C-alpha positions in Angstrom: 26.5 10.9 -47.1 24.1 12.2 -44.4 25.0 11.8 -40.8 21.9 9.8 -40.1 22.9 7.1 -42.5 26.5 7.1 -41.2 25.1 6.6 -37.6 22.9 3.7 -38.8 25.8 2.0 -40.6 28.0 2.4 -37.5 25.2 1.1 -35.3 24.9 -2.1 -37.5 28.6 -2.7 -37.4 28.7 -2.3 -33.6 25.8 -4.7 -33.2 27.6 -7.3 -35.4 30.8 -7.0 -33.4 28.9 -7.1 -30.1 27.0 -10.2 -31.0 30.2 -11.9 -32.1 31.8 -11.0 -28.7 28.8 -12.5 -26.9 28.9 -15.7 -29.0 32.7 -16.0 -28.4 32.2 -15.5 -24.7 29.4 -18.0 -24.5 31.4 -20.6 -26.4 34.6 -20.1 -24.5 33.0 -19.4 -21.1 34.9 -16.1 -20.9 33.3 -13.4 -18.8 35.3 -10.6 -20.4 33.9 -11.3 -23.8 30.4 -11.5 -22.3 30.9 -8.2 -20.5 32.3 -6.4 -23.6 29.5 -7.8 -25.8 26.9 -6.6 -23.3 28.4 -3.2 -23.1 28.5 -3.0 -26.9 24.9 -3.9 -27.2 24.0 -1.3 -24.6 26.0 1.2 -26.8 24.1 0.1 -29.8 20.8 0.7 -28.0 21.8 4.2 -26.9 23.0 5.0 -30.5 19.7 3.8 -31.9 17.9 5.9 -29.4 19.9 8.9 -30.6 19.1 8.2 -34.2 15.4 7.9 -33.4 15.5 11.3 -31.5 17.3 12.9 -34.4 14.7 11.5 -36.8 11.9 13.0 -34.8 13.5 16.4 -34.9 14.4 16.6 -31.2 17.8 17.9 -30.2 
């Protein structure tokens, strides 16, 4: 399986876990879950940016 597809699958999995953490934090009012979910979504954004750069041929 190509690396680009592996990165996209990993990015989707991270996004799902991050949204679940944000939802849990919002429902329970727990700041730790909100922080972890926010950091996870930031990581997903950076990973998506890396995939887009790789797709354009930049290194």
